[in-house]
C-alpha distance (Angstrom), angle and dihedral (degrees) to the residues before:
residue distance angle dihedral
X1 . . .
X2 3.80 . .
X3 3.87 89.6 .
X4 3.79 91.2 52.8
X5 3.83 91.5 50.2
X6 3.72 91.4 47.1
X7 3.80 91.3 50.3
X8 3.82 90.6 49.3
X9 3.76 93.9 47.9
X10 3.89 90.7 47.8
X11 3.84 89.7 50.1
X12 3.77 92.2 50.5
X13 3.79 91.9 46.4
X14 3.74 93.3 51.1
X15 3.78 91.7 43.9
X16 3.78 89.3 53.9
X17 3.82 96.4 50.5
X18 3.82 98.7 37.2
X19 3.74 116.8 90.9
X20 3.82 110.6 -114.7
X21 3.74 118.3 -141.9
X22 3.76 112.4 -145.5
X23 3.80 126.9 175.1
X24 3.73 134.2 -138.0
X25 3.79 117.8 -140.1
X26 3.83 120.3 -143.1
X27 3.85 113.8 -177.8
X28 3.78 91.1 -26.8
X29 3.82 95.2 -46.4
X30 3.81 113.9 117.8
X31 3.78 116.5 -143.9
X32 3.83 117.7 -173.9
X33 3.75 118.0 -122.1
X34 3.83 90.4 -126.1
X35 3.78 136.3 38.2
X36 3.79 133.7 -179.8
X37 3.85 127.9 -133.3
X38 3.76 113.6 -175.6
X39 3.81 94.3 -26.2
X40 3.86 94.6 -44.4
X41 3.73 116.4 120.2
X42 3.71 111.6 -136.0
X43 3.83 128.5 -168.0
X44 3.82 128.1 -136.1
X45 3.76 102.6 -104.7
X46 3.74 93.2 -175.6
X47 3.80 144.6 -41.3
X48 3.82 140.4 -155.5
X49 3.73 147.3 150.2
X50 3.79 126.7 -79.3
X51 3.87 106.4 -138.6
X52 3.61 125.4 -173.0
X53 3.77 123.4 -178.7
X54 3.74 91.5 -13.8
X55 3.84 91.8 -53.5
X56 3.81 122.8 118.3
X57 3.83 106.0 -127.8
X58 3.76 107.7 172.6
X59 3.74 144.0 -24.3
X60 3.69 113.7 -116.1
X61 3.82 129.4 -158.4
X62 3.81 130.0 -173.7
X63 3.79 116.9 -151.5
X64 3.87 120.4 -168.5
X65 3.83 137.0 168.7
X66 3.81 87.6 -111.5
X67 3.83 133.2 8.6
X68 3.80 119.2 -89.8
X69 3.75 127.5 179.4
X70 3.72 103.3 -164.4
X71 3.81 134.4 51.8
X72 3.76 94.8 -115.5
X73 3.74 93.1 55.6
X74 3.79 93.6 46.7
X75 3.82 91.4 50.7
X76 3.75 92.4 46.5
X77 3.78 92.3 61.8
X78 3.78 111.4 100.8
X79 3.86 99.7 -166.4
X80 3.72 129.9 87.8
X81 3.77 122.0 -61.5
X82 3.77 138.6 -178.6
X83 3.76 136.6 -151.8
X84 3.89 111.1 -162.6
X85 3.86 117.7 -162.3
X86 3.78 116.7 -169.9
X87 3.69 109.0 -171.3
X88 3.84 116.3 -138.5
X89 3.86 99.7 168.4
X90 3.85 115.6 95.4
X91 3.90 96.0 -112.8
X92 3.79 136.6 -12.4
X93 3.76 112.0 -168.0
X94 3.80 120.8 -132.7
X95 3.87 91.0 -116.8
X96 3.88 90.5 54.9
X97 3.87 89.8 49.0
X98 3.85 91.5 51.2
X99 3.79 92.1 46.1
X100 3.78 90.3 51.4
X101 3.83 92.8 49.0
X102 3.74 92.4 48.4
X103 3.83 92.4 48.8
X104 3.80 90.9 48.7
X105 3.81 94.7 49.6
X106 3.88 89.6 46.7
X107 3.73 93.6 48.4
X108 3.77 95.1 51.1
X109 3.86 105.8 33.0
X110 3.74 134.0 68.2
X111 3.75 120.8 -115.7
X112 3.78 89.8 -107.2
X113 3.82 91.3 50.6
X114 3.77 91.6 49.4
X115 3.82 91.3 48.4
X116 3.82 88.8 53.7
X117 3.79 91.4 45.7
X118 3.84 101.2 42.2
X119 3.71 99.9 102.2
X120 3.78 93.5 44.6
X121 3.89 91.1 47.2
X122 3.81 89.3 52.4
X123 3.86 90.8 47.2
X124 3.90 89.1 49.8
X125 3.84 92.6 48.0
X126 3.82 86.1 51.8
X127 3.88 90.9 61.4
X128 3.64 94.1 65.0
X129 3.83 136.8 93.0
X130 3.77 137.6 177.2
X131 3.83 108.5 -64.0
X132 3.80 127.5 -154.1
X133 3.75 139.9 -162.2
X134 3.87 108.9 -58.0
X135 3.81 97.3 20.9
X136 3.73 117.6 133.5
X137 3.81 124.7 -150.3
X138 3.80 119.7 -166.0
X139 3.78 121.9 -162.5
X140 3.84 104.8 -169.6
X141 3.82 119.5 -176.6
X142 3.83 111.8 -152.9
X143 3.84 114.3 -174.2
X144 3.77 112.9 -114.9
X145 3.76 92.2 14.2
X146 3.81 110.4 54.8
X147 3.76 141.1 -134.3
X148 3.77 113.5 -21.9
X149 3.83 116.3 -157.3
X150 3.82 120.5 -153.3
X151 3.73 127.9 173.6
X152 3.83 118.4 -162.5
X153 3.84 87.9 -16.0
X154 3.75 95.6 -52.9
X155 3.83 115.4 122.7
X156 3.79 108.6 -125.5
X157 3.87 99.6 179.1
X158 3.78 143.3 -75.0
X159 3.82 131.8 -97.8
X160 3.84 114.4 -151.1
X161 3.79 127.6 -125.3
X162 3.71 142.4 48.8
X163 3.84 87.8 -123.1
X164 3.85 88.7 62.8
X165 3.81 91.4 49.7
X166 3.81 92.7 48.2
X167 3.90 88.6 51.3
X168 3.75 89.4 47.7
X169 3.86 91.7 51.1
X170 3.83 91.3 48.0
X171 3.92 84.9 64.6
X172 3.74 85.3 74.7
X173 3.77 102.5 20.7
X174 3.78 105.3 31.2
X175 3.74 132.4 101.2
X176 3.85 92.6 -83.2
X177 3.83 100.3 34.8
X178 3.87 121.3 179.3
X179 3.82 85.0 -102.9
X180 3.81 129.8 -6.4
X181 3.85 92.1 -137.4
X182 3.89 91.3 56.8
X183 3.84 89.2 47.6
X184 3.72 91.3 54.3
X185 3.84 92.8 46.2
X186 3.85 93.4 47.1
X187 3.88 86.7 51.7
X188 3.75 90.0 52.7
X189 3.82 96.4 -114.1
């Protein structure tokens, strides 16, 4: 009996001090509450669905070192961060992805910013391929290194600069986001 009580107490103690990983489900896609980028634990700040013309395109989650509920606070963070895109639409061609990236950068960056980012935006666009239902794209910012792009766990390349990652995040969180509802959801509102 004493052994049983000791085992139960030990189990309760370990459960209390062990981090528990939960998941948030958005339209049937499960996103973990935590992610890790180069050893730094990030929290799921918010997540939502990218909808275009009444079609669900992808579930998008924003992971940060600490929660932030406005764009300025997100961009002020200097640590790692992640955008997770889980595609739910049957197929999005590479050309459509590149077109969407270019529109998002143009809508949320000044002409001077775009001029300074042009070569890196082109390099970023070159990392993409056609994606299909179930594909997962990770956009991981690592301070001092840049934005690492991976598709289905395969490293596609890295684009240098925090300024590039800030411009990339403004596609979802800027003044002209892809959708205002997704912006609110990624900001945890």
